Phi, psi and omega in degrees: 000128182283174187297319182295317179296322177297321181291318179296318178296321179296319180296313181295319180291325181289328178291318178298323183262029179301323176303329176295319178298322178297313181296319179295321179296317178295321178296324178299317181291314180296322180295325180294328184247019180297137178068016171266158183287315185268343179063217181298350176298340176299331178298313180294321180293321176297320178296317180298320179295319179297315180298318180298317180295313179297321182295318180299322184270308192274340177296324177288319180295322182268003180053046182246155175296126181304323182293311180293322180292322177297320178293321178299316179291322181296332177273329187268322183296321175297324178295319178295320179299320178299318181288310188292326179294327174299317183291320188275320189262338183296332178301340179248016183300321179268328180300318185284349180244025180303315179297323178295318180294327179284333187264332186233144179272079181240137177306137184298324181290344175302326182283339172286311179299323180304314181291315181299317179293324177298318178295325177294319178294325176295320176303317181300321177292319183291327183288349175301327178297319177298317181296317180296314179298319178298320178292321179295319182276352180057050179287162177281122178272095188270156177300333180300336182297334180293343177294345177295335181293307175296329176296322178292318178294321179295317180293321179293321177297316177296320179296322178294321177296313177297327180296320177300315180298311183291324180295320179295309183284335175290330176290325182278320183237103187288347177285348187298320182299317180294320178295320180291329176297317177293317181298319180294324178297320177293317181294333178302323181274336180272351180253138180291079178259308180257357175231157181265146178305327181294342180277001183232061184290333185279334184231057183297336181299336182300321179259335179296327180261013178258110183302329183293335179301321184288325177287324175298319184294317184287347176259311187283315185303314177300323179296331179269008175086016180242132178275123177300150180291163180300324179299319180295317178296318181295315181294317179297319178295317179295319178296321179298313180297318181294319180294320180293320179296317179296318180297314181290326177298317179293321178293317180296320182290334188248359188303320182292332182259352190298320182298322181292331178288331180288000000 
């Protein structure tokens, strides 16, 4: 069986066994917090501490209302965490499960979906901070907020596609994870995560040509009660399709040699 046929078979089998990826993702989260008192609630508490720190410093620098800025961060930081963890951790997605691949007959792509779903579940824990802040501030819970759900699915789909690409090249080149960590740190400042696009009128190209801006927008803007424009949805959708196609192409081209790289 050639590499492409192996990849197509792996994809079809991994989709059928998607519930397995869900269970593995949940086990990863539970295992990380096993025998702790608060369990995964530590994720939400860590997010709350980060928001408090950023609000204390940057609300004054940006001359913004601390309350509004805290809500802005509570909607944006979980979205950024979902994106950045794909960039930083996916290069070792297959490397770290080499023993699992040798011991169990599980589709290789299951471990990509496992990671993407795990990051999605972490997002759900982190967004609890936004809900708590919203309840305290008594914000209007608008129907537009539900648009965050398709935005979240679109971002996770794009992350899985990027994950396939990064996992393949991360298996071949072990320096990739370290390089992506540095790259993600740079992108944090070039992406409107802690600042608003309106605060950068002179250099709009910085975020207009940044693909991550569109994924941030389709998740964060609905949570803040704003519907992203049709252009933002179209670009985010096109980027998602392109990333998944690129990811599967790289996996398909390398499937036959991938085990030797591990």
